C-alpha positions as CSV (number, residue, x, y, z in Angstrom):
1,M,-10.8,57.5,-74.0
2,P,-9.6,54.1,-73.4
3,L,-11.6,51.2,-75.8
4,G,-12.5,49.5,-72.4
5,T,-14.4,52.0,-70.9
6,A,-15.9,53.7,-73.6
7,T,-19.5,53.3,-74.2
8,K,-21.0,50.8,-77.4
9,P,-21.3,54.3,-80.0
10,D,-17.7,55.5,-78.9
11,R,-15.9,52.2,-79.3
12,L,-17.7,52.0,-82.6
13,R,-16.3,55.1,-83.7
14,N,-12.9,54.1,-82.2
15,V,-12.9,51.1,-84.1
16,L,-14.1,52.7,-87.3
17,Q,-11.4,55.3,-87.2
18,A,-8.9,52.4,-86.6
19,L,-9.6,51.1,-90.1
20,D,-7.4,51.9,-93.1
21,I,-8.6,50.0,-96.2
22,D,-6.4,49.7,-99.0
23,E,-9.5,48.7,-101.9
24,A,-6.9,48.2,-104.5
25,K,-5.4,45.4,-102.9
26,G,-8.1,44.3,-100.8
27,I,-6.4,44.5,-97.2
28,I,-7.7,45.8,-94.3
29,T,-5.6,47.1,-91.4
30,A,-6.3,47.4,-88.1
31,Y,-4.7,47.9,-84.7
32,N,-1.5,46.6,-85.9
33,E,-3.0,43.3,-88.1
34,R,-3.9,43.1,-91.6
35,F,-6.9,41.3,-93.3
36,L,-6.9,39.9,-96.7
37,F,-10.4,40.0,-98.3
38,I,-11.1,36.6,-100.2
39,P,-14.7,36.1,-101.3
40,V,-16.4,33.2,-100.1
41,A,-16.8,32.0,-103.8
42,L,-13.0,31.4,-104.2
43,I,-12.8,29.7,-101.1
44,H,-15.5,26.9,-102.2
45,S,-13.8,26.8,-105.4
46,I,-10.4,26.0,-104.0
47,E,-12.0,23.5,-102.0
48,D,-13.9,21.9,-104.7
49,R,-10.3,21.6,-106.4
50,L,-8.7,20.4,-103.6
51,T,-11.1,17.8,-103.2
52,E,-10.9,16.4,-107.1
53,S,-7.3,16.8,-106.6
54,F,-6.5,15.2,-103.0
55,G,-9.9,13.9,-101.4
56,P,-12.3,15.4,-99.2
57,I,-10.6,14.8,-96.0
58,T,-7.8,17.6,-97.4
59,A,-10.0,19.8,-98.5
60,T,-11.6,19.8,-95.1
61,S,-8.6,20.4,-93.4
62,F,-7.6,23.5,-95.7
63,Q,-10.9,25.1,-94.9
64,Y,-10.4,24.6,-90.8
65,S,-6.9,25.7,-91.0
66,I,-8.4,29.1,-92.9
67,G,-11.3,29.3,-90.2
68,K,-8.5,28.8,-87.2
69,Q,-6.1,31.3,-89.0
70,G,-9.4,34.1,-89.2
71,G,-10.6,33.2,-85.7
72,A,-7.3,34.1,-83.9
73,Q,-6.9,37.0,-86.0
74,Y,-10.5,38.0,-84.7
75,M,-9.6,37.3,-81.1
76,S,-6.4,39.4,-81.3
77,M,-8.0,42.7,-82.4
78,A,-11.0,41.7,-80.5
79,K,-8.7,42.0,-77.1
80,K,-6.8,44.8,-78.2
81,I,-10.2,46.8,-78.7
82,R,-12.0,45.6,-75.6
83,P,-9.6,44.1,-72.8
84,G,-10.7,41.3,-71.3
85,Y,-12.8,40.0,-74.0
């Protein structure tokens, strides 16, 4: 059943079936996209180090880049799951 015409429970079931999780590597693959799990605390720690070394503007730019990439991947996956999204 195409995801665009499926009911919400069916879409969720299809999405869960599409997930491939490698717990040892911390990587999830779905719809030909790879994702790396990074703990939020690690991101904040990196931001703190960047702030100390290069200043708050560089640290903010780094966080923005992470968010931008994550958002783009989310939208790409959402469009594959539900066309027209």
